[in-house]
PAPAGU-137174 format. One line per 10 residues: number of its first residue (from 0); for each residue x, y, z of N, C-alpha, C. Coordinates in Angstrom, 3 decimals. Last residue first. Layout:
N
NUM	X Y Z X Y Z X Y Z | ...;
***
This chain:
255
254	-47.013 3.627 8.224 -48.170 3.149 8.991 -48.586 1.773 8.486 | -45.161 4.082 6.227 -44.693 3.607 7.537 -45.831 2.994 8.350 | -46.865 5.041 4.247 -46.061 3.830 4.002 -45.589 3.211 5.300 | -47.781 7.353 5.379 -48.768 6.282 5.140 -48.060 4.955 4.868 | -45.368 8.768 5.413 -46.064 8.481 6.664 -47.052 7.335 6.490 | -44.791 8.983 2.687 -43.852 8.276 3.555 -44.535 7.858 4.869 | -46.975 10.528 1.877 -46.802 9.194 1.298 -45.872 8.350 2.185 | -46.435 12.866 3.310 -47.677 12.109 3.555 -47.547 10.660 3.087 | -44.047 13.658 2.107 -44.051 13.351 3.541 -45.285 12.518 3.912 | -44.991 14.144 -0.483 -43.972 13.098 -0.270 -43.954 12.664 1.201;
244	-46.701 16.301 0.039 -47.241 15.074 -0.565 -46.297 13.899 -0.340 | -44.891 18.207 0.992 -45.959 17.722 1.871 -46.515 16.400 1.369 | -43.388 18.620 -1.335 -42.735 18.088 -0.126 -43.765 17.493 0.826 | -45.339 19.779 -2.992 -44.724 18.501 -3.366 -44.079 17.830 -2.157 | -45.810 22.145 -1.559 -46.915 21.199 -1.792 -46.364 19.814 -2.123 | -43.295 23.337 -1.792 -43.791 22.961 -0.459 -44.927 21.932 -0.579 | -43.240 23.865 -4.508 -42.237 22.946 -3.946 -42.711 22.439 -2.593 | -45.247 25.769 -4.650 -45.450 24.472 -5.319 -44.476 23.419 -4.794 | -43.992 27.839 -3.207 -45.273 27.288 -2.730 -45.538 25.917 -3.340 | -41.783 28.528 -4.759 -41.576 27.872 -3.460 -42.852 27.210 -2.940;
234	-42.128 27.708 -8.288 -42.295 28.602 -7.133 -42.187 27.825 -5.817 | -39.618 26.370 -10.389 -40.850 26.085 -9.637 -40.968 27.048 -8.457 | -38.517 27.930 -13.389 -38.243 27.532 -11.993 -39.568 27.358 -11.262 | -38.862 26.930 -16.677 -39.574 27.591 -15.573 -39.122 27.062 -14.212 | -38.517 27.266 -20.068 -37.786 26.904 -18.850 -38.426 27.652 -17.691 | -40.210 26.108 -22.906 -40.231 27.042 -21.777 -39.448 26.464 -20.595 | -40.708 26.203 -26.379 -40.027 25.542 -25.248 -39.903 26.553 -24.116 | -43.992 26.758 -27.710 -42.612 27.206 -27.472 -42.008 26.446 -26.291 | -46.640 26.019 -27.877 -45.763 25.740 -29.011 -44.328 26.197 -28.866 | -47.659 26.693 -25.349 -48.109 27.431 -26.549 -47.134 27.262 -27.719;
224	-44.893 25.250 -23.879 -46.120 26.022 -23.621 -46.439 26.835 -24.860 | -43.078 22.450 -22.868 -43.550 23.264 -23.994 -44.842 23.954 -23.611 | -40.384 22.473 -20.418 -41.605 21.934 -21.015 -41.942 22.762 -22.263 | -38.281 21.963 -17.912 -38.210 22.366 -19.325 -39.385 21.676 -20.005 | -38.331 23.157 -14.529 -38.812 22.251 -15.578 -38.517 22.845 -16.956 | -36.704 23.075 -11.303 -37.066 23.750 -12.551 -37.530 22.714 -13.559 | -35.953 23.720 -7.908 -36.571 22.830 -8.894 -36.940 23.648 -10.130 | -34.052 23.644 -5.104 -34.185 24.366 -6.367 -34.781 23.397 -7.367 | -34.540 23.703 -1.570 -34.603 23.001 -2.858 -34.713 23.981 -4.016 | -34.789 25.051 0.735 -33.514 24.332 0.547 -33.477 23.573 -0.778;
214	-37.296 26.046 0.908 -36.235 27.020 0.585 -34.867 26.349 0.409 | -38.834 23.853 1.682 -38.905 24.306 0.287 -37.770 25.256 -0.075 | -36.863 21.648 3.813 -37.887 22.669 3.569 -37.771 23.182 2.138 | -36.251 18.735 5.599 -36.064 19.412 4.310 -37.200 20.406 4.105 | -34.862 17.778 8.310 -36.107 18.487 7.981 -35.895 19.333 6.722 | -32.327 16.653 8.030 -33.449 15.796 8.432 -34.778 16.463 8.069 | -29.967 17.084 5.519 -30.847 17.765 6.484 -32.093 16.919 6.756 | -28.830 15.510 3.495 -28.353 15.400 4.885 -29.394 15.926 5.864 | -30.871 13.788 1.055 -30.258 15.004 1.615 -29.883 14.802 3.080 | -32.239 11.518 0.241 -30.775 11.516 0.143 -30.112 12.733 0.784;
204	-34.958 11.858 0.511 -34.353 10.659 1.100 -32.826 10.709 1.119 | -35.478 14.203 -0.809 -35.848 14.144 0.615 -35.216 12.923 1.296 | -34.646 13.533 -3.396 -33.875 14.517 -2.624 -34.207 14.441 -1.134 | -36.652 11.655 -4.074 -35.234 11.269 -4.098 -34.418 12.224 -3.229 | -38.950 13.282 -3.885 -38.816 12.084 -3.033 -37.338 11.668 -2.933 | -38.499 15.114 -5.903 -38.563 15.584 -4.512 -38.374 14.424 -3.542 | -38.598 13.366 -8.112 -37.397 14.182 -7.865 -37.351 14.647 -6.410 | -41.208 12.375 -7.919 -40.080 11.454 -7.759 -38.802 12.227 -7.438 | -42.676 14.697 -8.430 -42.804 14.029 -7.126 -41.632 13.084 -6.868 | -41.874 15.197 -11.074 -41.608 16.197 -10.020 -41.648 15.537 -8.641;
194	-42.926 12.928 -12.304 -41.473 13.151 -12.319 -41.069 14.157 -11.248 | -45.631 13.392 -11.953 -45.035 12.201 -11.311 -43.517 12.344 -11.249 | -45.930 15.661 -13.554 -46.210 15.749 -12.116 -45.575 14.590 -11.357 | -45.342 14.697 -16.148 -44.460 15.680 -15.509 -44.663 15.729 -13.990 | -45.773 11.079 -16.440 -46.167 12.473 -16.643 -45.278 13.420 -15.826 | -44.205 8.402 -17.870 -44.177 9.221 -16.663 -44.624 10.653 -16.962 | -43.782 6.458 -19.731 -45.171 6.694 -19.305 -45.243 7.610 -18.078 | -41.096 6.011 -20.410 -42.093 6.210 -21.468 -43.490 6.562 -21.018 | -40.223 4.151 -17.499 -39.845 4.708 -18.801 -41.043 4.855 -19.735 | -40.615 5.003 -14.330 -41.364 4.207 -15.326 -41.083 4.796 -16.703;
184	-38.719 4.716 -11.345 -38.896 5.385 -12.637 -39.605 4.459 -13.626 | -38.275 3.233 -9.039 -39.536 3.962 -9.168 -39.770 4.624 -10.520 | -35.784 1.900 -9.080 -36.987 1.193 -8.624 -38.263 1.895 -9.073 | -34.058 3.864 -10.000 -34.142 2.582 -10.720 -35.435 1.859 -10.366 | -34.328 5.791 -7.999 -34.877 6.077 -9.332 -35.002 4.803 -10.170 | -32.994 4.534 -5.900 -34.421 4.881 -5.740 -35.052 5.085 -7.119 | -30.425 4.338 -7.003 -31.149 3.090 -6.690 -32.645 3.370 -6.489 | -29.663 7.017 -7.296 -29.826 6.180 -8.492 -30.663 4.940 -8.180 | -29.484 7.824 -4.609 -30.465 8.458 -5.504 -30.741 7.580 -6.718 | -27.345 6.247 -3.729 -28.668 6.103 -3.106 -29.758 6.664 -4.029;
174	-25.285 7.225 -5.384 -25.663 5.798 -5.407 -27.074 5.602 -4.860 | -25.085 9.964 -4.710 -25.521 9.563 -6.060 -26.001 8.119 -6.094 | -24.412 11.491 -2.451 -25.457 10.444 -2.361 -25.969 9.961 -3.718 | -23.478 14.596 -4.094 -23.438 13.643 -2.978 -24.574 12.624 -3.096 | -23.461 14.753 -7.721 -23.221 15.303 -6.386 -23.181 14.215 -5.333 | -26.249 13.739 -9.802 -24.841 14.101 -9.606 -24.692 14.692 -8.207 | -28.437 11.300 -11.377 -28.121 12.314 -10.360 -26.616 12.551 -10.306 | -31.133 10.496 -13.715 -29.794 10.348 -13.132 -29.554 11.423 -12.083 | -33.113 9.099 -16.213 -33.094 9.676 -14.863 -31.704 9.456 -14.284 | -32.394 8.675 -18.782 -33.827 8.872 -18.509 -34.001 9.488 -17.124;
164	-29.551 10.149 -20.514 -30.185 9.430 -19.403 -31.696 9.631 -19.401 | -26.547 10.146 -22.415 -27.974 10.466 -22.332 -28.634 9.588 -21.277 | -23.320 11.348 -21.331 -24.239 10.272 -21.706 -25.669 10.760 -21.618 | -19.822 12.238 -21.638 -21.234 12.559 -21.394 -22.096 11.389 -21.835 | -16.529 13.152 -20.560 -17.501 12.120 -20.955 -18.913 12.628 -20.753 | -14.925 15.009 -19.478 -15.446 15.324 -20.804 -16.366 14.242 -21.331 | -14.151 14.677 -16.905 -13.291 14.059 -17.924 -13.719 14.475 -19.334 | -16.097 15.796 -15.225 -14.882 16.568 -15.534 -13.986 15.976 -16.616 | -19.239 14.795 -16.947 -18.342 14.897 -15.787 -17.030 15.592 -16.178 | -22.734 15.179 -17.820 -21.301 15.146 -18.166 -20.460 15.332 -16.906;
154	-25.841 14.011 -19.003 -25.002 14.256 -17.830 -23.547 14.212 -18.276 | -29.037 14.901 -20.437 -27.638 14.449 -20.529 -26.917 14.755 -19.228 | -32.180 14.422 -21.771 -31.453 14.671 -20.523 -30.053 14.085 -20.666 | -34.712 15.731 -23.946 -33.478 14.979 -23.703 -32.866 15.386 -22.364 | -37.576 15.745 -26.070 -36.982 16.030 -24.758 -35.772 15.139 -24.521 | -36.756 15.536 -29.580 -37.703 15.852 -28.498 -36.979 16.167 -27.196 | -34.996 15.222 -31.687 -35.099 14.138 -30.698 -36.057 14.428 -29.543 | -35.356 17.417 -33.507 -34.904 16.098 -33.965 -35.256 14.987 -32.972 | -36.110 19.712 -32.181 -37.065 19.134 -33.132 -36.666 17.721 -33.548 | -35.279 19.521 -28.637 -35.065 19.988 -30.007 -35.973 19.202 -30.950;
144	-34.867 20.432 -25.263 -35.766 19.922 -26.293 -35.277 20.406 -27.645 | -33.157 19.552 -22.151 -33.497 20.369 -23.310 -34.481 19.693 -24.238 | -30.871 19.633 -19.529 -32.244 19.296 -19.910 -32.625 20.167 -21.099 | -27.906 18.348 -18.192 -28.496 19.226 -19.213 -29.899 18.728 -19.538 | -25.892 18.483 -15.386 -27.064 17.824 -15.970 -27.687 18.798 -16.961 | -22.382 18.326 -14.768 -23.541 19.096 -15.253 -24.634 18.152 -15.743 | -19.770 18.711 -12.376 -20.577 17.849 -13.240 -21.854 18.604 -13.597 | -16.594 20.262 -11.850 -18.059 20.371 -11.887 -18.664 19.319 -12.831 | -13.910 21.374 -11.888 -14.447 20.561 -10.783 -15.954 20.602 -10.736 | -12.108 21.034 -14.825 -13.211 21.761 -14.176 -13.801 20.859 -13.093;
134	-8.596 20.175 -14.400 -9.964 19.916 -14.889 -10.986 20.791 -14.165 | -6.009 22.635 -14.893 -6.641 21.611 -14.052 -8.060 21.384 -14.573 | -3.048 23.076 -16.849 -4.477 23.311 -16.631 -4.999 22.270 -15.658 | -0.428 22.373 -17.390 -0.669 23.641 -16.695 -2.131 23.960 -16.461 | -0.866 20.677 -20.545 -0.139 20.963 -19.310 -0.524 22.302 -18.709 | -3.877 19.098 -21.685 -2.814 20.081 -21.888 -2.184 20.464 -20.556 | -5.878 17.339 -20.977 -4.851 16.880 -21.901 -3.684 17.846 -22.056 | -8.023 18.207 -19.634 -7.389 17.006 -19.076 -6.162 16.606 -19.901 | -9.072 20.307 -20.984 -8.459 20.619 -19.692 -7.876 19.378 -19.009 | -10.310 19.100 -23.120 -9.051 19.821 -23.352 -8.307 20.098 -22.060;
124	-12.706 18.278 -21.975 -11.694 17.274 -22.282 -10.327 17.930 -22.494 | -14.127 20.675 -21.845 -13.747 19.986 -20.597 -12.605 19.009 -20.854 | -14.499 21.091 -24.616 -13.731 22.060 -23.812 -13.231 21.394 -22.530 | -16.099 18.924 -25.195 -14.812 19.060 -25.889 -13.906 20.022 -25.125 | -18.345 19.532 -23.695 -17.499 18.419 -23.255 -16.144 18.422 -23.957 | -19.447 21.579 -25.198 -19.000 21.869 -23.837 -18.039 20.787 -23.340 | -20.099 20.200 -27.512 -19.195 21.351 -27.596 -18.607 21.667 -26.224 | -21.934 18.334 -26.512 -20.658 17.862 -27.049 -19.639 19.005 -27.130 | -24.070 19.974 -25.860 -23.406 19.198 -24.795 -22.015 18.779 -25.264 | -24.730 20.839 -28.440 -24.312 21.812 -27.426 -23.548 21.116 -26.298;
114	-25.512 18.458 -29.588 -24.385 19.189 -30.184 -23.826 20.215 -29.195 | -27.743 17.811 -28.098 -26.541 16.977 -27.957 -25.309 17.679 -28.533 | -29.565 19.867 -28.918 -29.127 19.743 -27.523 -27.814 18.963 -27.413 | -28.992 22.027 -31.729 -29.438 20.727 -31.190 -28.793 20.469 -29.820 | -29.661 25.498 -31.458 -28.629 24.465 -31.526 -29.189 23.140 -31.002 | -32.291 27.036 -33.371 -31.698 26.638 -32.091 -30.711 25.494 -32.276 | -31.437 29.041 -36.262 -32.265 28.061 -35.554 -31.534 27.631 -34.286 | -29.690 30.523 -37.848 -31.061 31.024 -37.613 -31.992 29.949 -37.051 | -27.041 29.915 -38.113 -28.011 29.066 -38.833 -29.464 29.501 -38.660 | -25.590 31.947 -36.741 -25.100 31.397 -38.011 -26.207 30.720 -38.811;
104	-27.062 32.515 -34.435 -26.705 33.618 -35.328 -26.318 33.091 -36.716 | -27.155 29.974 -33.247 -28.412 30.674 -33.593 -28.149 31.771 -34.630 | -24.427 29.587 -32.774 -25.152 28.674 -33.663 -26.434 29.346 -34.169 | -23.946 31.646 -30.933 -23.206 31.624 -32.206 -23.933 30.751 -33.233 | -25.594 30.839 -28.834 -25.917 32.073 -29.568 -25.196 32.142 -30.912 | -24.297 28.506 -27.996 -25.699 28.436 -28.434 -26.067 29.660 -29.267 | -21.803 29.547 -27.237 -21.875 28.543 -28.307 -23.293 28.474 -28.886 | -22.581 31.197 -25.109 -21.994 31.796 -26.307 -22.081 30.838 -27.491 | -23.485 29.264 -23.303 -24.407 30.307 -23.777 -23.893 30.946 -25.065 | -21.126 27.825 -22.843 -22.278 27.153 -23.468 -23.256 28.179 -24.041;
94	-19.556 29.759 -21.559 -19.094 29.173 -22.818 -20.280 28.558 -23.575 | -21.082 30.184 -19.263 -20.854 31.291 -20.203 -20.429 30.777 -21.570 | -20.836 27.637 -18.124 -22.166 28.134 -18.508 -22.017 29.268 -19.524 | -18.092 27.525 -17.548 -18.663 26.605 -18.543 -20.028 27.083 -19.031 | -17.917 29.527 -15.594 -17.099 29.612 -16.808 -17.706 28.750 -17.915 | -19.627 28.531 -13.615 -19.940 29.807 -14.284 -19.176 29.961 -15.593 | -18.299 26.256 -12.688 -19.540 26.098 -13.458 -19.850 27.369 -14.244 | -16.270 27.357 -11.193 -15.918 26.608 -12.403 -17.147 26.484 -13.313 | -17.849 28.399 -9.138 -17.037 29.316 -9.951 -16.612 28.651 -11.261 | -18.931 26.105 -7.933 -19.804 27.027 -8.675 -19.011 27.963 -9.589;
84	-17.862 22.905 -7.987 -17.371 24.258 -7.709 -18.135 25.255 -8.581 | -20.776 20.843 -7.793 -19.322 21.010 -7.725 -18.954 22.449 -7.410 | -23.305 20.507 -10.126 -22.841 20.088 -8.799 -21.325 20.205 -8.811 | -26.059 22.082 -11.895 -24.639 21.777 -11.688 -24.387 21.276 -10.266 | -28.391 21.891 -14.550 -28.164 21.908 -13.102 -26.727 21.481 -12.884 | -29.628 23.793 -17.372 -28.773 22.791 -16.733 -28.754 22.971 -15.222 | -31.553 24.011 -20.447 -31.182 24.491 -19.114 -30.279 23.448 -18.479 | -32.668 24.986 -23.659 -31.755 24.151 -22.851 -31.495 24.818 -21.500 | -34.142 26.782 -25.138 -34.558 25.371 -25.192 -33.673 24.448 -24.353 | -33.063 29.288 -24.853 -34.502 29.144 -24.623 -34.922 27.680 -24.514;
74	-30.032 28.407 -23.077 -30.724 29.019 -24.199 -32.211 28.800 -23.956 | -29.388 28.010 -20.377 -28.322 28.197 -21.364 -28.882 28.891 -22.603 | -30.143 28.746 -17.098 -30.721 28.651 -18.441 -29.597 28.923 -19.434 | -29.258 26.851 -14.232 -28.940 27.918 -15.181 -29.659 27.667 -16.499 | -29.129 26.067 -10.790 -29.847 25.964 -12.076 -29.499 27.138 -12.966 | -27.645 26.704 -8.541 -27.595 25.321 -9.041 -28.208 25.178 -10.438 | -28.067 29.174 -7.642 -26.652 28.788 -7.786 -26.515 27.401 -8.397 | -30.530 31.465 -8.837 -30.162 30.122 -8.384 -28.678 29.845 -8.603 | -30.319 34.877 -7.672 -30.566 33.874 -8.711 -30.080 32.522 -8.197 | -29.837 36.008 -5.227 -31.029 36.447 -5.978 -31.358 35.462 -7.096;
64	-28.970 34.048 -2.345 -28.620 34.658 -3.647 -29.893 34.942 -4.432 | -29.533 35.073 1.034 -29.839 34.141 -0.076 -29.567 34.807 -1.425 | -26.832 35.957 3.079 -27.958 36.490 2.310 -28.275 35.512 1.161 | -25.933 34.126 5.929 -25.689 34.368 4.509 -26.958 34.876 3.835 | -26.433 33.368 8.450 -26.213 34.802 8.235 -26.053 35.158 6.759 | -26.505 30.677 8.495 -27.796 31.365 8.619 -27.662 32.859 8.313 | -24.452 29.024 6.105 -24.583 29.849 7.306 -25.935 30.550 7.311 | -24.756 27.281 3.980 -23.599 27.097 4.865 -23.713 27.907 6.153 | -26.974 25.411 2.407 -26.948 26.695 3.122 -25.886 26.591 4.206 | -27.135 23.999 -0.626 -26.365 23.889 0.620 -26.316 25.269 1.270;
54	-30.000 22.905 -2.193 -29.183 24.092 -1.931 -28.453 23.895 -0.613 | -30.412 20.243 -4.383 -30.380 20.643 -2.966 -29.475 21.866 -2.828 | -32.469 20.236 -7.332 -31.182 20.246 -6.631 -31.344 20.718 -5.203 | -33.852 19.053 -10.378 -34.044 19.420 -8.972 -32.710 19.322 -8.247 | -35.504 19.161 -13.442 -34.207 19.289 -12.766 -34.484 19.712 -11.325 | -37.445 17.376 -15.752 -37.388 17.982 -14.411 -35.935 18.015 -13.936 | -38.813 17.819 -18.970 -37.685 17.350 -18.158 -37.694 18.101 -16.832 | -41.926 16.626 -20.475 -40.855 17.592 -20.234 -39.734 16.967 -19.415 | -43.784 14.643 -20.760 -44.235 16.023 -21.002 -43.140 17.068 -20.786 | -42.684 12.271 -20.076 -43.285 12.332 -21.407 -43.673 13.772 -21.769;
44	-39.506 13.068 -18.462 -40.903 12.615 -18.462 -41.458 12.750 -19.873 | -36.451 12.550 -16.898 -37.105 12.749 -18.189 -38.543 12.250 -18.076 | -34.791 14.180 -14.308 -35.730 13.110 -14.665 -36.457 13.484 -15.951 | -31.938 14.764 -12.333 -32.657 15.081 -13.558 -33.533 13.901 -13.918 | -30.661 16.175 -9.280 -31.234 15.061 -10.046 -31.935 15.586 -11.289 | -27.921 16.900 -7.164 -28.841 17.387 -8.199 -29.359 16.185 -8.970 | -26.592 17.507 -3.872 -27.142 16.591 -4.878 -28.006 17.330 -5.893 | -23.687 19.482 -3.218 -25.132 19.274 -3.068 -25.679 18.432 -4.218 | -20.524 17.643 -3.164 -21.373 18.814 -3.448 -22.845 18.463 -3.245 | -18.876 15.524 -3.000 -19.195 16.190 -1.719 -20.132 17.370 -1.913;
34	-18.386 14.687 -5.530 -19.186 13.778 -4.706 -19.467 14.350 -3.309 | -16.658 16.559 -6.552 -18.084 16.698 -6.880 -18.945 15.830 -5.965 | -14.218 15.553 -5.713 -14.669 16.857 -5.186 -16.171 17.033 -5.403 | -14.067 13.294 -7.316 -14.209 13.126 -5.864 -14.718 14.419 -5.235 | -13.573 14.434 -9.758 -14.846 13.728 -9.564 -15.130 13.513 -8.078 | -11.011 15.358 -9.237 -12.069 16.333 -9.566 -13.444 15.699 -9.357 | -9.682 12.944 -8.928 -9.830 13.813 -7.752 -10.907 14.874 -7.984 | -9.733 12.050 -11.564 -10.449 11.285 -10.529 -10.669 12.133 -9.279 | -8.084 13.942 -12.694 -9.474 13.869 -13.149 -10.314 13.108 -12.115 | -5.698 13.341 -11.396 -6.319 14.658 -11.189 -7.787 14.670 -11.614;
24	-5.058 10.696 -12.323 -5.473 10.946 -10.930 -6.176 12.284 -10.736 | -5.828 8.710 -14.725 -5.487 10.137 -14.629 -5.978 10.606 -13.259 | -4.443 5.423 -15.215 -5.389 6.351 -14.590 -4.880 7.780 -14.659 | -2.904 3.217 -15.941 -3.732 3.876 -16.957 -4.742 4.838 -16.383 | -1.171 2.217 -14.164 -2.432 1.467 -14.314 -3.365 2.119 -15.324 | 0.870 4.116 -14.261 1.100 2.803 -14.900 -0.182 1.977 -15.053 | -0.924 7.198 -15.092 -0.189 6.352 -14.146 0.025 4.996 -14.824 | -0.481 9.723 -17.579 -1.135 8.499 -17.120 -0.268 7.817 -16.076 | -0.509 13.197 -17.361 0.324 11.995 -17.366 -0.462 10.805 -16.821 | -1.872 15.551 -17.089 -1.623 15.076 -18.452 -0.841 13.766 -18.507;
14	-2.135 16.586 -14.630 -3.372 16.063 -15.250 -3.041 15.293 -16.509 | 0.164 15.868 -12.048 -0.057 16.320 -13.432 -1.362 15.750 -13.973 | 0.268 14.728 -9.594 0.418 16.187 -9.640 0.148 16.731 -11.040 | 0.122 11.970 -9.643 -1.117 12.711 -9.439 -0.961 14.229 -9.451 | 2.420 10.499 -9.963 1.640 10.784 -11.164 0.474 11.738 -10.916 | 3.582 10.149 -7.538 4.464 10.535 -8.648 3.662 10.994 -9.856 | 1.535 9.243 -5.986 1.996 10.611 -5.769 2.908 11.098 -6.898 | 1.328 6.631 -6.766 0.267 7.548 -7.180 0.722 8.995 -7.027 | 3.666 5.609 -5.559 3.529 5.595 -7.021 2.492 6.615 -7.473 | 3.013 5.899 -2.891 4.178 6.610 -3.423 4.102 6.698 -4.942;
4	0.835 4.168 -2.774 0.655 5.590 -2.457 1.800 6.421 -3.030 | 2.128 1.760 -3.381 1.070 2.258 -4.263 0.845 3.750 -4.050 | 3.818 1.521 -1.198 4.407 1.620 -2.535 3.381 2.222 -3.508 | 1.953 1.231 0.788 2.850 2.389 0.815 3.459 2.632 -0.554 | 0.830 -1.205 0.000 0.000 0.000 0.000 0.867 1.260 0.000;
***
């Protein structure tokens, strides 16, 4: 074990050098940093995509931020939730917004969701291959709609890998969240309201805080309204209603 630790130390100071076992330690450490961040979940439904995240409130004296620190709108048809270092996320969000606008300006139509995700992941991947750079310490859930593939949910990590999902989570307690969603997610037949309830249920079971309140959750949906794609943060009152419904269901289950 001492030998292994010494070996890893020789390779873990550089992002660009493989260890003898073929690992990039800095990228793995970036993923480890994310596993301590507030949980975020994404769920694909037949009527839209739900993004939900736990807000980590570090101090009672802290003024609540005016805009969400976990949810961002990238373009009219794409939004995302992040887990990890918020400052790193801001850089990537700005890049994604510019990429989406450049595409819109060039082709006069919205950028396909997967193409946008891929553009962002190409940037992330560059930070694992060139000297003197460290990987972005952030994982991202992307929710969007385009004419080719309808509603989509993607997840990407610091290595630049991404994948399409029906339901997934990033941040702390990912294993627990995934196992609940595996049991309760119904592919192809889940209405938006059921997806919202499942997202709240997952967060209420995986969050550290014993008494989860509406102000500790950030929830948003990407749906279609009047023929247009619409990104809408959920009002606190609706979040509270969902929390109450989940608590009732848990109480009746226990009884």
